[in-house]
C-alpha positions as CSV (number, residue, x, y, z in Angstrom):
1,X,7.6,12.3,19.4
2,X,7.0,8.7,20.3
3,X,9.2,5.9,19.2
4,X,8.4,4.5,15.8
5,X,7.2,1.0,15.5
6,X,8.2,-1.2,12.6
7,X,5.1,-3.1,11.3
8,X,3.9,-5.1,8.2
9,X,0.5,-4.6,6.6
10,X,-1.5,-6.1,3.8
11,X,-3.8,-3.5,2.3
12,X,-6.4,-4.3,-0.3
13,X,-8.6,-1.8,-2.2
14,X,-11.6,-2.5,-4.3
15,X,-13.5,-0.5,-6.9
16,X,-12.2,1.2,-10.0
17,X,-8.6,0.5,-9.1
18,X,-7.1,-1.3,-12.1
19,X,-6.1,0.5,-15.3
20,X,-6.0,3.9,-13.6
21,X,-2.4,4.2,-12.4
22,X,-3.1,2.9,-8.9
23,X,0.0,0.8,-8.5
24,X,2.3,3.6,-9.6
25,X,0.5,5.9,-7.2
26,X,1.1,3.5,-4.4
27,X,4.7,3.0,-5.3
28,X,5.4,6.7,-5.4
29,X,3.7,7.3,-2.0
30,X,5.4,4.3,-0.5
31,X,8.9,5.4,-1.7
32,X,8.3,8.9,-0.4
33,X,7.6,7.4,3.0
34,X,10.6,5.0,2.8
35,X,8.3,2.0,3.0
36,X,9.3,-1.4,1.5
37,X,7.3,-4.1,-0.1
38,X,5.2,-4.4,-3.3
39,X,1.9,-3.8,-4.9
40,X,0.1,-5.8,-7.5
41,X,-3.2,-6.2,-9.3
42,X,-5.2,-9.2,-8.2
43,X,-7.2,-11.4,-10.6
44,X,-10.5,-10.4,-8.9
45,X,-10.0,-6.7,-9.9
46,X,-8.6,-5.5,-6.5
47,X,-5.2,-4.0,-5.9
48,X,-3.0,-5.3,-3.1
49,X,-0.1,-3.7,-1.3
50,X,2.2,-5.5,1.2
51,X,4.3,-3.0,3.0
52,X,6.8,-2.9,5.9
53,X,8.1,0.1,7.7
54,X,7.1,2.7,10.3
55,X,3.5,2.1,11.4
56,X,2.6,5.8,11.2
57,X,3.8,5.9,7.6
58,X,1.8,2.7,6.8
59,X,-1.3,4.4,8.2
60,X,-0.6,7.4,6.0
61,X,-0.3,5.2,3.0
62,X,-3.5,3.4,3.9
63,X,-5.3,6.8,4.0
64,X,-3.8,7.8,0.6
65,X,-5.0,4.4,-0.8
66,X,-8.5,5.1,0.3
67,X,-8.5,8.1,-2.1
68,X,-6.2,6.8,-4.8
69,X,-5.2,8.6,-8.0
70,X,-7.6,11.0,-9.8
71,X,-9.3,8.4,-12.0
72,X,-9.7,5.7,-9.3
73,X,-12.9,5.2,-7.3
74,X,-12.3,3.2,-4.2
75,X,-15.5,1.5,-2.9
76,X,-14.0,-0.7,-0.2
77,X,-10.7,-1.1,1.6
78,X,-9.1,-3.3,4.3
79,X,-5.9,-3.5,6.2
80,X,-4.4,-6.5,8.1
81,X,-1.5,-5.9,10.5
82,X,1.4,-8.2,11.3
83,X,4.9,-8.0,12.7
84,X,7.6,-6.8,10.2
85,X,9.6,-9.6,8.7
86,X,12.3,-7.4,7.1
87,X,11.6,-9.3,3.9
88,X,12.0,-6.4,1.4
89,X,14.8,-4.1,0.2
90,X,12.8,-1.8,-1.9
91,X,9.2,-1.1,-3.0
92,X,8.2,-2.6,-6.3
93,X,5.3,-3.3,-8.6
94,X,4.6,-7.0,-9.2
95,X,3.2,-8.0,-12.6
């Protein structure tokens, strides 16, 4: 296996993504993958996640977020990569 690369990513999903358990879904997946950061609802109806950790796990999380929980309907998604800043200790939901 190749050496893992620590990265940071901002992921945004759009669609029916608020009020359907999306942030809890993201938190559960992120914690399973030992990713750190946060997720929050945005005022425009989108859900954002800022995550740091192994690039391969972030890519897995991104794929999971494109599907979302059962009641979600993701119509658009985007990911922006950056260098990890080691800014987070855990993964949390911002209110």
